[in-house]
C-alpha positions in Angstrom: 35.3 6.1 20.4 33.8 9.2 18.8 34.0 7.5 15.4 31.8 4.7 16.7 29.2 7.1 18.1 29.2 9.2 14.9 28.8 6.0 12.8 26.0 4.8 15.0 24.1 8.1 14.9 24.6 8.3 11.1 23.2 4.7 10.7 20.2 5.6 12.9 19.5 8.7 10.8 19.7 6.9 7.5 17.7 3.9 8.7 14.9 6.2 10.1 14.6 8.3 6.9 12.1 6.0 5.2 9.9 6.2 8.3 9.8 10.0 8.1 8.9 10.0 4.4 5.8 7.9 5.0 3.9 5.5 2.9 0.6 5.3 1.1 -2.6 5.7 3.1 -5.6 3.5 2.2 -8.6 5.8 1.9 -11.2 3.2 1.0 -11.4 -0.5 0.0 -14.4 -2.2 -1.6 -14.6 -5.9 -2.5 -17.6 -7.7 -4.0 -18.0 -11.4 -5.0 -20.8 -12.7 -7.3 -21.6 -16.3 -8.1 -23.3 -16.7 -11.5 -25.9 -19.3 -12.3 -23.4 -21.2 -14.5 -21.1 -21.6 -11.4 -18.5 -19.0 -12.3 -17.4 -16.5 -9.7 -16.5 -12.9 -10.4 -14.6 -10.7 -8.0 -14.4 -6.9 -8.1 -12.2 -4.9 -5.9 -11.5 -1.1 -5.7 -8.8 0.4 -3.6 -8.3 4.2 -3.2 -4.9 5.2 -1.8 -3.4 8.6 -1.0 0.3 9.1 -1.5 2.4 11.2 0.8 2.5 14.1 -1.7 -1.3 14.2 -1.7 -2.1 12.5 -5.0 -5.0 10.0 -5.0 -4.7 6.7 -6.9 -7.7 4.5 -7.6 -7.0 0.8 -8.5 -9.7 -1.5 -9.8 -9.4 -5.2 -10.3 -11.9 -7.6 -11.9 -11.4 -11.4 -12.0 -13.6 -14.2 -13.2 -13.0 -17.8 -12.2 -14.9 -20.4 -14.3 
C-alpha cells in the first residue's frame, strides 16, 4: 500500500513540475492590416514576450496576400 502512495505522490510531483517552471508571458501584441489600391492585403504583427528567466523576445511578422 505504501508503494502505491509513494508512486502516486511521485507522479503528482513530476506532473506538476512544468506548472511551477512557468511559461512565456505576453507583454504586448500589435496587429495591423492594410488594403492597398491594387487589392493586395498586407498584415503586420508584433508580439513581445517575457520568458520565465526575464529575457524579452520581440517577434515581428509581415505577410502580403496578392
